[in-house]
C-alpha positions in Angstrom: 8.4 51.3 -125.0 5.2 52.9 -126.4 3.1 50.9 -128.9 0.5 52.5 -131.2 -1.6 49.4 -130.8 -4.8 49.6 -128.7 -6.1 46.6 -126.8 -9.5 46.2 -125.2 -9.8 43.7 -122.4 -13.4 42.5 -121.6 -13.8 41.5 -117.9 -12.1 43.1 -114.9 -11.7 40.0 -112.7 -8.3 39.1 -111.5 -7.2 37.7 -114.9 -8.5 40.7 -116.9 -6.9 43.3 -114.5 -3.5 41.5 -114.5 -3.5 41.3 -118.3 -4.5 44.9 -118.7 -1.8 46.0 -116.3 0.9 44.0 -118.0 -0.1 45.3 -121.4 -0.1 48.9 -120.2 3.3 48.4 -118.6 4.5 47.2 -122.0 3.4 50.4 -123.6 0.1 49.4 -125.1 -3.0 51.6 -124.9 -5.5 49.5 -122.9 -9.2 49.8 -122.2 -10.7 47.5 -119.6 -14.5 46.9 -119.7 -16.5 45.4 -116.8 -20.2 44.7 -116.7 -20.4 45.0 -112.9 -18.9 47.2 -110.3 -16.2 46.5 -107.8 -16.2 45.3 -105.1 -18.4 42.4 -106.1 -19.0 38.8 -105.1 -17.4 36.2 -107.3 -16.5 32.6 -106.7 -13.1 31.0 -107.4 -10.8 31.7 -104.4 -8.2 29.0 -103.7 -4.7 29.5 -104.9 -1.9 26.9 -105.1 2.0 26.8 -105.0 2.2 26.8 -108.8 -0.2 29.7 -109.2 1.7 31.8 -106.6 5.0 30.9 -108.3 3.6 32.2 -111.6 2.6 35.4 -109.8 6.2 35.7 -108.6 7.5 35.1 -112.1 5.2 37.7 -113.7 6.2 40.2 -111.0 9.9 39.8 -111.7 9.7 39.5 -115.5 7.3 42.5 -116.1 8.2 44.7 -113.1 4.9 44.3 -111.4 5.7 44.3 -107.6 2.1 44.1 -106.5 2.0 40.4 -107.7 5.1 39.6 -105.7 3.4 41.1 -102.6 0.6 38.6 -103.0 2.6 35.4 -103.7 2.4 34.0 -100.2 0.6 34.3 -96.9 3.6 36.0 -95.3 4.1 38.6 -98.0 0.4 39.3 -98.1 0.2 40.0 -94.4 3.2 42.4 -94.6 2.1 44.4 -97.6 -1.7 44.1 -97.6 -3.0 43.1 -94.2 -6.4 44.8 -94.7 -7.1 42.8 -98.0 -9.1 39.7 -97.0 -7.5 36.3 -97.6 -7.3 32.9 -96.0 -4.3 30.8 -94.9 -3.9 27.7 -97.2 -1.3 25.2 -96.0 -2.5 22.4 -98.1 -5.3 20.3 -99.6 -7.6 18.4 -97.1 -9.9 15.6 -98.3 -12.4 13.7 -96.2 -14.6 10.9 -97.6 -18.2 10.5 -96.4 -20.9 7.9 -96.6 -24.6 8.7 -96.5 -26.2 8.7 -93.1 -22.8 8.0 -91.3 -20.5 10.3 -89.4 -17.0 10.6 -90.8 -15.0 7.6 -89.8 -11.2 7.6 -89.2 -9.3 4.3 -89.8 -5.8 3.2 -88.9 -4.8 3.3 -92.6 -6.4 6.7 -93.1 -8.2 5.5 -96.2 -11.0 8.0 -95.7 -8.7 11.0 -95.7 -6.0 12.7 -97.6 -3.8 15.6 -96.4 -1.3 17.0 -98.8 0.8 19.9 -97.5 1.7 22.7 -99.9 4.2 24.5 -97.7 6.3 23.8 -94.6 5.1 26.8 -92.6 2.7 29.8 -92.6 5.2 32.4 -93.9 5.5 30.8 -97.3 2.0 29.3 -97.4 -0.6 29.8 -100.1 -3.7 31.8 -99.7 -7.4 31.9 -100.4 -8.3 35.0 -102.3 -11.2 37.0 -100.9 -12.2 38.1 -104.3 -14.1 41.3 -103.5 -11.0 42.7 -101.9 -8.4 40.9 -104.2 -10.0 41.9 -107.5 -10.5 45.5 -106.4 -6.8 45.7 -105.4 -5.7 44.4 -108.9 -8.2 46.7 -110.6 -6.7 49.7 -108.7 -3.3 48.7 -109.9 -4.5 48.6 -113.5 -6.0 52.1 -113.3 -2.7 53.3 -111.7 -0.8 51.8 -114.6 -2.8 54.0 -117.0 -5.5 51.6 -118.1 -8.8 53.2 -119.1 -11.5 51.6 -117.1 -15.2 51.5 -117.9 -17.6 49.7 -115.5 -21.3 48.9 -115.3 -21.1 48.6 -119.1 -23.3 46.4 -121.3 -21.9 45.7 -124.7 -24.8 46.2 -127.2 -22.8 45.8 -130.4 -19.5 44.3 -131.3 -17.4 44.2 -134.5 -14.2 42.3 -134.1 -11.6 41.9 -136.8 -7.8 42.1 -136.9 -6.8 45.8 -136.5 -10.5 46.8 -136.3 -12.3 46.2 -133.1 -15.4 48.4 -132.4 -17.6 48.0 -129.3 -20.7 50.0 -128.5 -21.3 50.1 -124.7 -24.4 51.2 -122.8 -23.4 52.8 -119.5 -25.2 54.7 -116.7 -23.9 58.0 -118.3 -25.0 57.1 -121.8 -23.7 55.1 -124.8 -19.9 54.9 -125.5 -17.9 53.5 -128.4 -14.5 51.9 -128.1 -12.1 51.3 -131.0 -9.1 49.0 -130.7 -6.8 46.8 -132.7 -7.3 43.6 -130.8 -9.6 42.2 -128.1 -8.8 39.9 -125.2 -11.7 38.2 -123.6 -11.3 37.7 -119.8 -15.1 37.7 -119.1 -15.3 34.1 -117.8 -17.3 31.1 -119.0 -20.3 31.8 -121.3 -19.2 35.4 -121.5 -18.4 37.9 -124.2 -17.2 35.5 -126.9 -20.2 33.2 -126.5 -22.7 36.1 -126.7 -21.0 38.3 -129.4 -18.5 36.3 -131.4 -20.6 33.3 -132.2 -18.2 31.0 -130.3 -20.2 27.8 -129.6 -20.1 25.8 -126.4 -18.5 22.3 -126.8 -19.4 19.6 -124.2 -16.8 17.8 -122.3 -16.5 14.0 -122.6 -16.7 12.0 -120.4 -17.1 14.6 -117.7 -20.6 14.7 -116.1 -22.8 17.8 -116.5 -22.5 18.9 -112.9 -24.5 21.5 -110.9 -23.4 23.8 -108.2 -24.8 25.9 -105.3 -22.7 28.2 -103.2 -22.5 31.3 -101.0 -20.4 32.8 -98.2 -21.1 32.1 -94.5 -20.3 33.4 -91.1 -19.8 31.2 -88.0 -18.7 28.0 -89.7 -17.0 25.6 -87.3 -13.5 24.4 -87.8 -13.1 20.7 -88.2 -10.4 20.5 -85.6 -13.2 21.3 -83.0 -15.2 18.3 -84.0 -14.3 15.0 -82.3 -14.5 12.7 -85.4 -11.8 14.8 -87.2 -9.4 15.0 -84.3 -6.1 13.0 -84.5 -4.0 11.2 -82.0 -0.9 12.3 -84.0 -0.2 15.8 -85.3 -1.2 16.2 -89.0 1.2 17.8 -91.5 -0.7 21.1 -91.0 -3.8 22.4 -89.3 -6.5 20.6 -91.4 -8.7 23.7 -91.6 -5.9 26.0 -92.9 -6.4 24.4 -96.3 -8.8 23.9 -99.2 -11.1 21.5 -97.5 -12.9 18.9 -99.7 -15.7 16.8 -98.3 -16.1 14.1 -100.9 -19.0 11.7 -101.3 -20.6 9.6 -104.1 -21.1 11.9 -107.1 -20.1 15.2 -105.6 -18.2 17.2 -103.0 -18.4 20.3 -100.8 -15.6 22.9 -100.5 -14.8 24.9 -97.4 -12.4 27.9 -97.5 -11.9 30.0 -94.4 -10.9 33.7 -94.7 -9.3 35.8 -92.0 -12.3 38.3 -92.0 -14.7 35.7 -90.4 -16.2 34.7 -93.7 -16.1 31.2 -95.1 -16.7 30.3 -98.8 -18.6 27.0 -99.2 -20.5 25.3 -101.9 -21.5 21.9 -103.3 -20.7 20.6 -106.8 -22.1 17.3 -108.1 -23.6 15.1 -110.7 -27.3 15.8 -110.6 -28.1 12.1 -111.4 -26.4 11.2 -108.1 -27.7 14.0 -105.9 -31.0 14.0 -104.0 -33.9 14.1 -106.4 -35.8 17.3 -106.8 -33.2 19.5 -105.2 -30.9 20.5 -108.0 -32.9 23.5 -109.2 -33.0 25.2 -105.9 -29.5 26.0 -104.4 -30.6 26.2 -100.8 -32.6 23.0 -101.0 -29.6 21.2 -102.6 -27.3 22.4 -99.8 -29.7 21.4 -97.1 -30.3 18.0 -98.6 -26.5 17.4 -98.6 -26.2 18.4 -95.0 -29.0 16.1 -94.0 -27.3 13.2 -95.9 -23.9 13.7 -94.3 -24.0 14.3 -90.5 -20.4 15.3 -90.0 -20.7 18.1 -92.6 -24.0 19.1 -91.0 -22.2 19.5 -87.7 -19.6 21.8 -89.2 -22.3 24.1 -90.5 -24.5 23.9 -87.5 -25.3 27.6 -86.7 -23.6 28.9 -89.8 -25.3 31.9 -91.4 -25.2 32.8 -95.1 -24.0 36.3 -95.6 -24.6 36.4 -99.4 -27.5 35.3 -101.5 -27.3 31.7 -102.7 -25.9 31.3 -106.2 -26.7 28.4 -108.5 -25.3 27.1 -111.8 -27.3 24.4 -113.4 -24.4 23.5 -115.7 -20.9 24.0 -114.4 -18.6 22.6 -117.1 -18.0 24.9 -120.1 -15.6 24.8 -123.1 -15.5 27.3 -125.9 -15.3 25.8 -129.4 -12.4 28.1 -130.2 -9.9 29.9 -128.0 -8.7 32.4 -130.7 -10.0 34.0 -133.8 -9.6 37.0 -136.2 -8.8 39.9 -133.9 -9.4 38.2 -130.6 -8.1 35.8 -128.0 -9.8 34.1 -125.0 -7.8 33.8 -121.7 -8.1 30.3 -120.3 -10.6 31.4 -117.7 -12.9 32.5 -120.6 -12.1 29.5 -122.8 -13.1 26.7 -120.4 -14.1 25.8 -116.8 -14.2 22.2 -115.7 -14.7 22.0 -111.9 -13.2 23.8 -108.8 -11.9 20.5 -107.5 -8.1 20.7 -107.0 -8.0 24.5 -107.5 -6.9 24.1 -111.2 -8.3 27.4 -112.5 -5.8 29.9 -111.2 -2.6 28.3 -112.6 -4.3 27.5 -115.9 -5.3 31.1 -116.3 -1.8 32.4 -115.2 0.0 30.2 -117.7 -2.1 31.8 -120.5 -1.5 35.3 -119.2 2.2 34.7 -119.1 2.3 33.4 -122.7 0.2 36.4 -123.9 2.4 38.9 -122.0 5.6 37.5 -123.5 4.0 37.7 -127.0 3.0 41.3 -126.4 6.5 42.2 -125.2 7.9 40.6 -128.3 5.7 42.9 -130.4 3.7 40.0 -131.9 0.9 42.3 -132.9 3.3 44.0 -135.3 4.6 40.7 -136.7 3.1 37.2 -137.1 0.2 37.2 -134.7 -1.4 34.2 -136.4 1.6 31.9 -135.5 1.2 32.9 -131.9 -2.6 32.3 -132.0 -2.1 28.8 -133.3 0.4 27.9 -130.7 -1.7 29.5 -127.9 -4.8 27.6 -129.0 -2.9 24.3 -129.1 -1.3 24.6 -125.7 -4.4 25.9 -124.0 -6.4 23.0 -125.5 -3.9 20.5 -124.3 -4.0 21.8 -120.8 -7.8 22.0 -120.6 -8.0 18.4 -121.8 -5.5 17.3 -119.2 -7.7 18.9 -116.5 -10.8 17.2 -118.0 -9.1 13.8 -117.8 -8.1 13.9 -114.2 -11.3 15.6 -113.0 -13.5 13.1 -114.8 -11.5 10.2 -113.3 -11.8 11.7 -109.9 -15.6 12.0 -110.3 -15.7 8.4 -111.3 -13.9 7.3 -108.1 -15.7 9.5 -105.5 -17.4 6.4 -104.1 -14.0 4.6 -104.0 -11.8 6.6 -101.5 -8.5 4.6 -102.1 -8.8 5.1 -105.8 -9.7 8.7 -105.5 -6.8 9.4 -103.1 -4.4 7.6 -105.4 -5.5 9.6 -108.5 -5.0 12.9 -106.8 -1.3 12.0 -106.6 -1.1 12.6 -110.4 -1.9 16.2 -109.9 0.3 16.7 -106.9 3.3 15.0 -108.6 2.9 17.2 -111.7 2.4 20.4 -109.7 5.3 19.8 -107.3 7.6 18.8 -110.1 6.7 21.9 -112.1 7.2 24.2 -109.2 10.6 22.7 -108.3 11.8 22.8 -111.9 10.8 26.4 -112.3 12.5 27.3 -109.0 15.6 25.7 -110.3 15.5 28.0 -113.3 14.5 25.3 -115.7 10.9 26.4 -116.8 11.3 24.7 -120.1 11.1 21.3 -118.3 7.6 22.3 -116.9 6.3 24.7 -119.5 2.7 23.3 -119.5 0.1 23.0 -116.9 -0.3 19.4 -115.5 2.8 18.6 -117.7 0.2 18.3 -120.5 3.0 18.6 -123.2 5.6 16.5 -121.4 6.3 13.4 -123.5 7.2 11.2 -120.6 4.6 12.2 -118.1 1.6 12.5 -120.4 1.2 8.8 -121.4 1.2 7.4 -117.9 -1.1 10.2 -116.7 -3.6 9.4 -119.4 -3.4 5.6 -118.8 -4.0 5.9 -115.1 -7.0 8.2 -115.7 -8.5 5.8 -118.2 -8.1 2.9 -115.8 -9.9 4.8 -113.1 -12.9 5.3 -115.3 -13.6 1.6 -115.1 -15.2 0.7 -111.8 -14.0 -2.9 -112.2 -10.3 -1.9 -112.1 -8.6 -3.5 -109.1 -7.3 -0.9 -106.5 -3.8 -2.3 -106.7 -3.7 -2.1 -110.5 -4.7 1.5 -110.4 -2.2 2.3 -107.6 0.5 0.6 -109.6 -0.4 2.6 -112.7 -0.3 5.9 -110.7 3.0 5.1 -109.1 4.5 4.1 -112.4 3.4 7.4 -113.9 4.6 9.6 -111.1 7.8 7.8 -109.9 10.2 9.8 -112.2 8.5 13.0 -111.2 7.9 12.4 -107.5 9.8 15.0 -105.5 7.4 15.0 -102.5 7.4 11.4 -101.2 4.1 10.6 -102.8 5.1 7.0 -103.6 5.8 6.3 -99.9 2.8 4.2 -98.8 4.1 4.3 -95.2 2.8 7.9 -95.0 -0.8 6.6 -95.1 -2.2 9.6 -97.0 -0.5 12.2 -95.0 2.1 14.1 -97.0 4.1 16.8 -95.2 6.6 19.1 -97.0 10.1 17.7 -96.2 13.5 19.0 -97.2 14.8 15.5 -97.4 12.2 14.6 -100.1 13.6 17.2 -102.4 17.2 16.3 -101.6 16.5 12.7 -102.3 15.0 13.7 -105.7 18.0 15.7 -106.8 19.0 13.2 -109.4 15.5 13.1 -110.9 15.6 16.9 -111.2 19.1 16.8 -112.8 20.3 18.9 -109.8 23.0 18.6 -107.2 22.3 18.6 -103.5 23.9 22.0 -103.3 21.5 23.3 -105.8 18.6 21.9 -103.9 19.9 23.4 -100.7 20.1 26.8 -102.4 16.5 26.3 -103.7 15.3 25.6 -100.2 17.0 28.6 -98.8 15.6 30.9 -101.5 12.1 29.5 -100.9 12.2 30.3 -97.2 12.2 26.7 -96.1 12.2 25.7 -92.5 12.1 22.0 -91.3 8.6 20.5 -91.3 7.3 18.1 -88.7 6.8 14.5 -89.7 3.6 12.7 -89.1 
């Protein structure tokens, strides 16, 4: 199919390149504009089972095999072994107290290990973005996308059927004409600068600050005595998105297979060491001095990129759509990197847009789609704000924090399973934000967590009540003491909740490449 419509996509990160490639494959004329040049450093690297499933769905639905090749660790290693990535078997959380080494307890209240896969072959990945984004950009160019980089937009006129951009490039000025514009430029990007889209504060989320870079020679936690276990954990604790959590903030650690480690700190400046939040390296060093076990992990580590700093992390655009344009979720809002929410949120938006483009929505009632897109994107962003605000409120209460995360893991695992059963309509929104049964309990538990006077058992009861009908991963089993492996028997036991037979679950496990996992 060939369309006469011309789209311009601003921003050649992973979301912009995937969107441009999908649109070109559907027959649209596409121009992709990037202010930088690839390869380039960018943060945001940790994928998740739901994000990888959405890549798989896009690959099959729109005949884009490159995405299928990147959907798991095993596929990635077979098809793109030279493209940097990291093995992600799960989500690792450790809670720290100022001036004290990390302390293990019999009930494991200071830790949380949630497996995302039963073995390496089907595991998730950390995306080394300089390599990953370049690979996806190359795919876009191969699909016929016109690509212009190192381009500064000096003038912009955006209206339905009449988009005009004036670019300043190293080879001189350039003008682009298109029918519609898709903003994939990230937070505080094109729409904020050129379309008059205001920034709307989140409530009640804190105005957090972040400092981050890439390192070499970061130690693995498994080498440090205080993190070693008498029993084998559900997965190697370092092959994960590692979260070091403390009062008012947290540090992430993501290991890549090229010897590089992504790490950074995010926190509420009112609860971080005074006088450090304006200097990224000082902020980082102050945190290491405060928490000795984290300091041990980074002893001898060497930054291999300049320090980056964002004095205000949360961002939300006042509008997601407008006359002649649409913001991808990654340009519409960013809350926090905790829980790796950004990738699936972006991919949900890309999938909805791609389906609308395939249906020829630009030639029919585009405004109806824009209204639906804005409503759904807004619901999903607000769901992310709720759980992340509640998690920040409980960072000094490890049991409450650990319990709250189960809301996310229940929604994510339910969504993934339903989609793998061929029932995506049952999990059509991120964090089940539009699910009439899950949403009320989710919201109630998050609101309870915001009150520091809430009794731990009351919060735990609220979380369990919310997730019980959706728990397909044994999350309500307190006997697991904060270690949650991926077990076939959990899915089989949940067959009735899923409206599936045991035979259907057995087929799902086989299709997913499941092998028995070890129990804790």
